[in-house]
C-alpha positions, 0 to 999 in steps of 0.5 A, a space after each residue: 431475463 435478469 440483466 448483468 449489473 455492471 459495477 461502477 468505478 467507485 465500487 471497483 475501487 471500494 469507494 463510498 459513492 455517497 461520500 463522493 457525492 458530497 465532495 466539493 472543490 477546495 476553498 482557498 482557505 482549505 488549500 492553505 490550511 489542510 494537507 491534501 492529496 494531489 493528482 495524478 501522483 497522489 503525493 501529500 502536500 502540507 504534511 510531512 509524510 506519504 500515503 501507504 505504498 501498498 494500499 494508498 489509503 492511509 497516511 504515514 509520517 516521515 520519521 527518517 530514518 525509521 519511517 514506514 512506507 506501509 501502514 499498520 494493516 498492510 504490515 500485518 498482512 506482510 508479516 503473515 506472508 513473511 512468517 511462512 518463510 520464517 522471515 520478518 518481512 516479505 516486502 521491504 516496508 521499512 525505511 531502515 534495513 533493520 525494520 525489514 529484518 536485515 542487520 549484521 553485527 560487526 562481531 559477526 561479520 565473517 566473509 560468508 555473512 557479509 556476502 549474504 548480507 550484501 545479497 539481502 540488501 540488493 534484494 531489498 533495493 529491488 523490492 523497493 523498486 517493485 513497490 514504487 512501480 506498484 504505487 505508480 501504477 495504482 496511483 494512475 488507476 485511482 486517478 483515472 477512476 476518480 477523474 471519471 467520477 468527479 471530472 477530468 479537472 480534479 487536481 486535489 482532495 483534502 487528506 481528511 476526505 481522502 482517508 474517509 473516502 478510501 476507508 483504510 483498514 484491514 479489509 482494504 489492506 488485504 485486497 490491495 496486498 493480494 492485488 500487489 502479489 497477483 501483479 508482481 509476485 504471481 510466482 508466490 501464489 503459484 507456490 502456495 494458493 493461501 497467498 491468494 486467499 483473502 481470508 487467510 491473508 486477513 488471519 481469519 480463524 480456521 485458515 491457518 493450514 
């Protein structure tokens, strides 16, 4: 009888096990010269920026006030979801409200439009709160996975190794974005099953309906 094969933590996280096997502790020279991802927060030290708030795989530069919190592949998935509702963004992945499709010209500021704009800003702030909660939860999960594999004393990984190990890109972004929807916006999936379809989220041909 065939035995059920259990996936390793690395496989669950989509991490290259061969690369993991080559990881070594940072030298003091590396610590002083290379940006690094520190545990358990997964903050980036030695670089002005952060890991994508959705996939935590690629790094985004701090370009205040026009910074992106999400990487380009994650923003592409988000844009696909938002277009279903005729919007620019579903998640507030931009630092400035205009990056999230929210703006109001002074010459258009009627009382009704001001109220609507305030409501949108309030929703955007709630969205940021949700994103930070997701990031905290995902960082804790990845920390547990990597410490299970590499040892409980794991404190940091060079940023260059992190991005190679985590393999950012469209496929990873689709998986992580869908997991975020499942965890925080399950009502959206109940509303339209396409939002739980990785091929549709990725924009695969034939998945437009």
